[in-house]
N, C-alpha and C positions, 0 to 999 in steps of 0.2 A: 417502237420503241419511241416514246415522245419525251424531248428536253423543252424543259423548262430554263429561261435563263430570267434571274433573279437581278434585280435591282437593290445593285449595293448602296444601301442610304447612305451620304458623305456627311459625315461628320466632322471634318477636319483632322487635325493631325497633330502630335504632339508638338509641343514649342522646339525640342531637339530637331525635328523632322522640316522645321519652315528655315532656321539658321543653318541646315548645313544645303538645303535646296537653295536658298538666297546665294550663296559662298557657291555655288556651283555655277550659278545663274549669273552671278558678280564676274565670274571669267569666262563664260562663252556667249553675255549679251551681245548682242552687234555695237558696234563703236558708229556713231553717226561721223559725218566730217562735220570742222568746227564751227562754219556757216549754217549747220541745220540742228545742231544740239539745242533740246530746249530741257529736257530730263539727263537729269545730272547724276553720275554713279558713283561718283567718289573717286577715292585711291582703290586702283588694284592691287595693292599690297596686304590682302585684306590677311587677318589671323589665320593660322591654318586651319584645316576640316577638322571638325569631331568625329571622334571616333564612332564610329555607326556600328549600334547595339547587335544587329544581325542582318542579315541577307534583304531580308523583308527591309528591312530601315531604308539600309542602299538602295532600293532598288525604288523605294517610293519618294527619296531624295531626289533621284535621277529623274525619273518620271514627272514630278513635278515642277524643278527647273528647266527641263527642255518643251514638258508643254506650256511655259511660261515662255520660253523663247519663241516659241512659234505663232503666239501673241500677244510678241511686243511692240508691233507696233503702234497697236489695236489697246492694248494698254494703258501705255504712253498716253493717249490721244484721250481715253476716257478719264485720265489724272489730269491730265491741262484742262479739255472739255468743262470738268465739276470743279474746277478750282482746288483740288484735293491736294494738287502739287503748283508752285514749290511750297514747303510746308517752313514754317523757320524752326520750329521745334524738332524738327525731324532731318539731321543732317547729311550729307548727299550718300556717307558711306551704307545709309541703310536702304537707301530709293530702292537697292536690290531688292528687301525685304518685302519691302513697301509694294513692289510691284508683282512679286510673287504670293504674298496675302493676297492681295488684289485678285488675282486669277485663282485661287481656290476659294475666297467670296463669292466670285461671282459662279464658279463651277459649282457652288452648295446652293446655289440662287440663294444670299444671302442672309441663309438661314444659320442662328449663332452654331461654333462650334461647342464640340462637345470637351469638356475636360477630362485628363485619362489621369486617371488617380496616380498611378504609381511615375505621374510624367514631374520631371522638375523643371518648372517655371522660367523660364528667360522675361527680362523687366521688358527687352526692347519687342520681344514679340508680342505682348501683352499692351504696351505701347500704341504700335500701329495697330495691330486688331480692334483696340476704343476707339484709337482716332478712326480707323475705317468704317467704324458701326453707326463714328457721328456724323458723314459725310453718306452715309448709305443713300439716301432719299436724290440726292445730285446725283 
């Protein structure tokens, strides 16, 4: 019997997944010593986690957060080298969301993300998504 592996096309996630993954990442990201900090993640007393719709959503959030953590140093370097960070219009509290969305954007090879019909749009996610697309070439 021959098994075929199908590549799942990555279309991005609903806004709620990005928000929860950013909150998870905010709590687990690697803090650097005061003299080496270049990317600031804001206050750690973030609002409580949104309720997960189902087990699949919970898994996606944790997977996205931990993949982002794995590449945290590289993602921060990309933000700094491209002059995407720091940005006056994005507060430090949203830096976790910026890094999580940057990870997903590069993982999708910078393809536009699909909007989901049943999804509730979150203004911060839309703002950061648009911001990252503006800096895509850098």
